[in-house]
N, C-alpha and C positions, 0 to 999 in steps of 0.2 A: 483486825483493827489495831490490836496491841503492837503487832509487828510493824504496821505502817507508821505508828507513832514513834516507835524506836528509830525507824529509818529516817523519818522527818527530823527528829532530834539530832541524829548523826550528820545529816546533810546541813542543817543549820549551824552545827558546831564547825564543820569544815568550812562553811561559807564565812562565818565570822572570823575564824582563825586566819584564813587567807586574806580577808579584808583588813584585819588589824595588822598583819605582817606587812602588807603593801603600804598601809598608812604610816607605820613607823619608818619604813625605808624612805618613803617619799619626803617625810618631814625631816629626816636626817640629811637627805641630799639638798633639800631647799635651804636648811639652816647653814650647811657647809658652803653652798654657793653664795648665799647672802653675806656670810661672814667674810668670805674671801673677797667679795666685792667691796665690802665695807673697809677692808685693809688696804685695798689698792686705790680706792677713790680718794679724791682730794677733799679735805674738810673745808668746805666753802660755806660761808654764811651768806645766804641770799638776802640782799637788801630789797627795799620796796621798789618794784618795777624792774628789777634785774632778772634776767632770764639766763638759762643755761644755753650752751651752744646748740642743743637740739630743739630749743623753743619751749622747754618746760622747766619748771622750778626744780633746782637740785634738792635732793632729800637731805634734811639735816639729821642730827643725831637722834632726836626724838622719833622721827618717822622711821629711821633705820631700826631703832629698837622695837617699835611696834610691828614692823614688817617681819622681823626675825621671830618675835615671840607670838604674836597673835595671827598674822596672816598665814604663816606657814602651818600653824596648828589648825586653822580653819580649813585649809586645803586638804590636809591629811585626814581630818574628820570626815569631810565629804567623800574622800576617796575610800575610806574604810567601809562605807555602806553603799557602795556602787552596785552591789549585788541586788539591792532592793529594786533597782530599775528594771530587772527582768523577772525577779521572783514575785514581786507584788502583782504585776499584770497576769502572771500565770495563776496566782490564787484567785484573782478577780474573775479570770475566764472560767475557772473550774466552778466557782460559786454561781456565776450567770448560767452555766449549762445546767446545773442542778435546779436552779430556779426556773429555768425555761421548761424543764420537765414537770415542775409542780404547777406553775402559774400560767405557762404558755406565753402568748403575745403580750400579756399584761405587764411583763417585765420591761418591755420597751418604754412604757409610760414612765416607769421609774428611772430608767437610764436616760431618758430625755432631760431630766433635771441636771444631770452632769453636763450635757451639751449646752443648756441654757446658762448655767452658772460659769462656764469657762471664760467668756469675755470679761466678766467681773473679776475672775481670778487673775487674768492677764493684767488688768489695770492695777490691781493691788500688788502684783509682782513688780511692775515698773515703779510704783511708789516705793516699794521695799528696796529696790536697787538704788534709787535716788537718796533715800534716807540713810542707807548703809554707807554710802560714799561720804555723806555729810558727817555721819557719826565718826568714821575713821579719821576724817580731816580734823574734827574738833578734838579727838583724842591725841592726834599728832601735835596740835597747838598746845594742849595742856602739858604734854610730855616735854616739849621745847622749853616752856616756862620753868618747869621744875628742874630740868637739866641746867638751865642758866642760873637758877637760884642756887643749886648745889655747887656749881662751879665757882660762883662768886660769893659764897656764904660768908667769908671773912670780911669782904667789903660791905656786904649788907649789914652785918653786925656792927662794924666799925662806924658806918654812917647812919645807923639806926633807921634803915629802910625796911624793917620788918613789916610794918603796916602796909606800905605801898606794894610790896611783893606779895603779901597775903591777899590783898584785894585783886591783884592780877591773877593769882591762882584761882581764887574763888570765882571770878568772872569767867575764866576759861572752863572751870568745872560746871558752872551754872549753864553755860551754853551746851556743854556735853550732856548734861542731865535732861535738858529740854529735848534734844534730839533723841536721847535714849528713851524717853517717855513716849515720843512719837513712834519709835521702832516697836516698843512693847505693845502699844495700842493697836498698831497694824498687825502684829503677830496674833493678838487676841481676836481681831476681826477676821483674819484668815481661818483660825481654828473654829470660830463661830460659824463661818460660812461652810466649812466642811462638815461640821456636825449637823447643821441645818440640812445640807444636801443628803446626808445619810438618813435622816428622819424622813425627808420628802421622798426618797426613793422607795422606802418601805410603804409609806402611806399611799402614794399614787399607784404603786403596783397592786396593793390590796383593793384600792378603789376601782381600778380598771378591771380587775379580776371579777369583782362583784357586779360591775356594770355590764359585763358581758353575759350575765345571767347565771354565772356559776355560784355554787354554794361553798362558802368558806368554812370548811370543817375544822375541827380542833387539830387533827393530825396535820392538815395542810398549813394551818396557821403557825403551829410551833416549829414545824420543819422549816418553813419559810423564814420565820424569825431567826432561827439558828443559822441559816445561810446568809441572811442579811447581816448577822453578827460576824460572819466570816469576811464580809466585805469591809467592815469597819476598820480592821487592822491594816489591810493593804492600802485603803484609801488614805487613812491617817498617815501611814508611812510615806506614801507618795507626796502628800502635802508637806510633811516635815522635810523630806528629801529635796523638794523643790525649793524651799527656803534655804537649805544648806547649799544647794548649787548656785543660787543667786549670790550668797555671801562669798562662796569660794570663787566665783567669777570676778567679783570686785577685788578680792585679795590677789587673785592671779594678775589682774591689770596693774595693781600697785607694785607687785614684785617685778613685773616686766618693765615697768617704767623705771624702777630703781636699777635694774641690771643693765638697762640701755643708756644710763647717764654717762 
């Protein structure tokens, strides 16, 4: 057992090292490509109703800054933990095999909770995608106002426009905060859903085991609880990774739009 733990630690270390190295390289390449595009593109201020040649609004300075700093980092973070997409299912499969040996068919009652909760998880994922796009758009708007303010700070001070510009910045920040609160509430709801699923898996499995006429002994109970604890880590990692992939997909779309301008 001690040798297996040492081996697992070494495998996790190599997995994390490879993932972090790939994440750093991907972020460097993305930032270099975005910076090169920012140097070559025309600095065009899009007015109301004016569209670029490809039918989409041209990215301004604030959006370009957010793409380089936030979106590239979000994609690299999602890439660094891609190994969880195969390691977590393997851990789940091992735990289910051992639970099957202890509880038998009763494990299927607990696993049915995951299948039932999947449509709700899909709905929440679509909501997360929509809110994330709105949040990034609101952040771009706030950065645009701040960049305009810093660029014309002398005129603002000369004509005493501090209050008007402060109101514009606060309005943009208020809109961003509203969307940010929605994003945090949705994240808490997703975490609550997965925690409820984990509790329901153990509860229904024990109930089905007893309903079959089996006796739930102390040894079976504690061994099963330990195995259910093994499921908690991978399922939580999958939930967090799912949210990271949604955010990375939104960021990837923004970078693609910026590079195709």
